[in-house]
C-alpha positions as CSV (number, residue, x, y, z in Angstrom):
1,M,28.0,26.4,-37.2
2,Y,25.0,24.5,-38.9
3,S,21.9,26.4,-38.0
4,N,20.1,26.3,-41.3
5,T,17.5,23.7,-42.6
6,Y,18.5,22.2,-45.7
7,N,15.6,21.4,-48.4
8,V,17.5,18.3,-49.9
9,N,15.8,17.1,-53.2
10,F,16.8,13.7,-55.3
11,P,14.6,14.9,-58.3
12,G,15.6,11.6,-60.1
13,L,13.9,9.7,-57.2
14,D,11.2,12.0,-56.6
15,L,12.7,12.5,-52.9
16,N,12.4,15.5,-50.9
17,F,14.0,15.9,-47.3
18,K,14.3,19.2,-44.7
19,I,17.3,18.3,-42.7
20,N,18.2,20.4,-39.4
21,P,21.7,19.2,-38.8
22,I,21.4,20.1,-35.2
23,A,19.8,17.4,-33.1
24,L,19.4,18.9,-29.6
25,R,20.4,21.8,-27.6
26,F,20.8,22.4,-23.8
27,G,21.5,25.7,-23.0
28,S,24.7,26.7,-24.7
29,I,25.3,22.9,-25.5
30,T,24.9,22.0,-29.0
31,I,24.4,18.2,-30.5
32,H,24.8,18.0,-34.0
33,W,23.1,14.9,-36.0
34,Y,26.8,14.3,-37.1
35,G,28.3,13.8,-34.1
36,V,25.2,11.0,-33.0
37,I,25.4,9.3,-36.4
38,I,29.3,9.1,-36.1
39,C,28.4,7.5,-32.5
40,I,25.8,5.5,-33.6
41,G,28.2,3.8,-36.5
42,F,30.8,3.5,-34.0
43,I,28.9,1.6,-31.5
44,L,27.4,-1.1,-33.9
45,A,30.9,-1.4,-35.5
46,V,32.1,-2.1,-31.8
47,W,29.5,-4.4,-31.0
48,Y,29.9,-6.2,-34.3
49,V,33.5,-6.7,-33.4
50,L,33.3,-7.8,-29.9
51,S,30.6,-10.1,-30.6
52,N,32.9,-12.0,-33.0
53,C,36.5,-12.4,-31.4
54,N,35.8,-15.6,-30.3
55,R,35.3,-16.6,-34.4
56,F,38.4,-15.1,-35.1
57,N,40.2,-16.7,-32.2
58,I,40.4,-13.1,-30.2
59,N,40.0,-12.5,-26.5
60,S,37.5,-10.1,-26.6
61,N,38.9,-8.1,-23.5
62,S,42.2,-7.8,-25.0
63,M,40.3,-6.6,-28.1
64,L,38.0,-3.9,-26.2
65,D,41.4,-2.3,-25.2
66,A,42.6,-2.1,-28.4
67,V,39.4,-0.7,-29.6
68,I,39.5,2.4,-27.1
69,V,43.0,3.0,-27.9
70,G,42.4,2.6,-31.5
71,L,39.3,5.4,-31.1
72,I,41.6,8.1,-29.4
73,C,44.2,7.7,-32.0
74,G,41.7,7.6,-35.0
75,I,40.1,10.8,-33.6
76,I,43.7,12.3,-33.8
77,G,44.6,10.8,-37.1
78,A,41.5,12.3,-38.3
79,R,41.8,15.5,-37.4
80,L,45.6,15.9,-38.1
81,Y,45.1,14.4,-41.6
82,Y,42.7,17.3,-42.2
83,V,45.0,20.2,-40.8
84,I,47.9,18.8,-42.7
85,F,46.4,18.6,-45.9
86,F,43.8,21.6,-45.6
87,S,44.9,24.2,-48.4
88,G,45.0,27.2,-46.3
89,D,47.2,29.0,-43.3
90,V,44.2,29.2,-41.0
91,Y,46.0,26.5,-38.6
92,L,49.9,27.9,-39.2
93,K,48.3,31.6,-38.3
94,D,46.4,30.4,-35.3
95,P,47.6,26.9,-34.2
96,I,45.4,26.9,-31.5
97,K,42.4,26.3,-33.8
98,I,43.9,22.6,-34.7
99,L,42.2,21.6,-31.0
100,Y,38.7,22.9,-32.2
101,I,37.5,19.9,-34.0
102,N,34.0,20.8,-32.8
103,E,34.0,23.5,-35.6
104,G,34.6,20.7,-38.2
105,G,37.4,19.4,-40.3
106,I,38.2,15.7,-40.1
107,A,39.2,12.9,-42.5
108,I,38.1,9.3,-42.5
109,Y,41.8,8.3,-44.0
110,G,43.5,9.8,-41.0
111,G,41.0,8.2,-38.9
112,I,41.3,4.7,-40.4
113,I,45.1,5.3,-40.3
114,G,45.3,6.6,-36.7
115,G,43.2,4.1,-35.5
116,I,44.7,0.7,-37.2
117,L,48.4,2.1,-35.7
118,G,46.9,2.7,-32.5
119,G,45.1,-0.4,-32.2
120,L,47.8,-2.8,-33.5
121,I,50.2,-1.2,-30.9
122,I,48.1,-2.5,-28.0
123,A,46.9,-5.5,-29.8
124,K,50.9,-6.5,-30.1
125,R,51.3,-5.9,-26.2
126,K,48.0,-8.1,-25.7
127,K,49.5,-10.7,-27.8
128,I,46.7,-10.6,-30.2
129,N,46.8,-12.2,-33.6
130,L,47.6,-8.9,-35.1
131,M,46.3,-10.4,-38.7
132,A,43.4,-11.8,-37.3
133,A,42.6,-8.3,-35.7
134,L,43.0,-6.3,-38.7
135,D,40.4,-8.7,-40.3
136,L,38.2,-8.4,-38.0
137,T,38.7,-4.4,-37.6
138,S,37.8,-4.1,-41.2
139,L,34.7,-5.5,-41.1
140,G,33.9,-3.0,-38.0
141,L,35.2,-0.1,-40.2
142,L,33.1,-1.1,-42.8
143,I,30.1,-0.6,-40.6
144,G,31.4,2.4,-39.1
145,Q,32.1,4.0,-42.8
146,G,28.9,2.9,-44.1
147,I,26.7,4.6,-41.4
148,G,28.8,7.5,-40.6
149,R,28.7,9.1,-44.3
150,W,25.0,9.6,-43.2
151,G,26.5,12.7,-41.2
152,N,28.0,14.2,-44.5
153,F,24.3,13.9,-46.1
154,V,22.6,15.8,-43.0
155,N,25.7,18.4,-42.9
156,Q,24.9,18.9,-46.8
157,E,28.7,18.4,-47.6
158,A,30.8,15.7,-49.2
159,F,29.4,15.8,-52.6
160,G,30.5,15.8,-55.8
161,S,30.5,17.6,-59.0
162,K,27.6,18.2,-61.4
163,T,25.4,15.8,-62.7
164,D,22.1,14.5,-64.7
165,N,22.2,11.1,-63.2
166,I,19.3,9.4,-61.4
167,F,20.7,9.8,-58.0
168,R,21.4,13.4,-58.5
169,M,21.0,15.6,-55.6
170,V,20.2,19.2,-55.1
171,S,19.9,21.5,-51.9
172,E,21.1,24.9,-50.6
173,N,24.8,23.8,-50.4
174,T,24.8,22.8,-53.7
175,G,24.1,26.3,-54.9
176,G,20.8,24.5,-56.6
177,V,22.7,22.5,-58.8
178,P,22.2,18.5,-59.3
179,V,25.6,17.1,-58.2
180,H,26.9,13.6,-57.2
181,P,25.8,12.3,-53.7
182,C,28.9,11.4,-53.0
183,F,28.4,10.3,-49.4
184,L,25.6,8.0,-50.6
185,Y,27.8,6.0,-53.0
186,E,30.3,5.5,-50.4
187,S,27.9,4.4,-47.9
188,V,26.3,1.7,-50.1
189,W,29.6,0.5,-51.3
190,C,30.8,0.2,-47.4
191,I,27.5,-1.5,-46.4
192,L,27.4,-4.1,-49.4
193,G,31.2,-4.5,-48.7
194,F,30.5,-5.6,-44.8
195,F,27.9,-8.0,-45.9
196,L,30.2,-9.6,-48.6
197,L,33.2,-9.7,-46.4
198,H,31.2,-11.1,-43.4
199,L,29.5,-14.0,-45.6
200,F,32.9,-14.6,-47.2
201,S,34.4,-14.7,-43.2
202,T,31.6,-17.3,-42.4
203,R,31.7,-19.5,-45.2
204,A,35.0,-19.5,-47.0
205,K,38.5,-21.1,-46.2
206,R,40.6,-18.2,-45.5
207,Y,43.8,-17.1,-44.1
208,D,44.8,-14.6,-41.4
209,G,44.9,-11.2,-43.4
210,Q,43.1,-12.3,-46.0
211,I,39.6,-10.2,-45.5
212,F,42.1,-7.0,-44.7
213,F,43.5,-7.3,-47.8
214,M,40.1,-7.4,-49.5
215,Y,39.1,-4.6,-47.7
216,L,42.1,-2.7,-48.7
217,V,40.9,-3.2,-52.4
218,W,37.2,-3.0,-51.7
219,Y,37.7,0.3,-50.3
220,G,40.3,1.7,-52.3
221,V,38.8,1.2,-55.4
222,E,35.4,2.7,-54.8
223,R,37.2,5.7,-52.8
224,F,39.6,6.1,-55.8
225,L,36.7,6.4,-58.0
226,V,34.1,8.3,-55.7
227,E,37.0,11.0,-54.8
228,A,37.2,11.9,-58.6
229,L,33.7,13.4,-58.5
230,R,34.1,15.4,-55.1
231,S,34.3,19.0,-55.2
232,D,35.8,19.4,-51.6
233,S,38.9,17.2,-51.6
234,L,42.1,17.7,-50.0
235,L,45.1,18.2,-52.1
236,L,48.9,17.0,-51.9
237,P,50.8,20.2,-50.7
238,G,52.0,22.2,-54.0
239,T,50.0,19.6,-56.5
240,S,46.4,19.3,-57.9
241,L,46.3,15.6,-56.8
242,K,43.7,14.5,-54.4
243,I,45.6,13.2,-51.5
244,S,42.9,10.6,-50.6
245,Q,42.7,9.4,-54.1
246,L,46.3,9.1,-54.1
247,I,46.4,6.9,-51.1
248,A,43.3,4.8,-52.1
249,A,45.4,3.6,-55.2
250,I,48.2,3.0,-53.5
251,T,46.3,0.7,-50.7
252,A,43.9,-0.8,-53.4
253,I,47.5,-1.7,-55.4
254,I,49.2,-3.4,-52.2
255,G,45.9,-5.0,-51.1
256,M,45.7,-6.9,-54.6
257,S,49.4,-7.6,-54.7
258,L,49.2,-9.2,-50.9
259,L,46.2,-11.3,-51.8
260,I,48.1,-12.8,-55.4
261,K,51.2,-13.4,-53.0
262,F,49.5,-15.4,-50.9
263,K,46.6,-16.8,-52.9
264,N,48.2,-20.2,-52.1
265,K,48.6,-19.6,-48.5
266,A,48.5,-22.9,-46.9
267,S,47.3,-22.1,-43.4
268,Y,43.7,-21.6,-43.9
269,I,41.1,-21.4,-40.9
């Protein structure tokens, strides 16, 4: 699918790259950098989560079970989200293509929703403090999202509309037009969010669920703004509304509302 080498330029930063989306080939087996980068992000996120379970008073073995199920449900959710909101009837005409995830087509919000729901089911069965688990998961998500977005860079996708700002990016996939590198904006925002929320979790008085609420606001605001720039957004069927932008707005509002509601919560850690 991705057989071309891309010439990627950031004129405002005087940076030039040659990128081949294919990492390795073993006979008929092709390994793409996209998958490698996603795996690296996931591994680092899991390492962080399991390494900090004691700090959040969570049993690491039980949390690992929740992470494994969350991963499976996250992959399913990411694919179904894309399939449901994909503009076209390719999946209606040939439903078996839904299973061809190797051909591309996943969405981060679907992965987050599916992963959290699957993980929470196991967390509840394992009698894990659900809100503490969501706090720790939020920090892991920011790691995975911050790193994973570079998979979009090597595939030269998830960019935005034309721009002349200093971060503008040009490649064959942009048609030679300088565009917003939306993957870069989101990656930097998520990594910054991780460091800020990690510091908050170690140095500030907090209650269970507070970091998760802050994550909803932090990521929701960024995704709402950046999604407005993107040129490849999934739309709410029958409308011109960008579904991820709508979800981002809703989650940011929910997160802010919960932070305000529990601002005087007494049971701090």
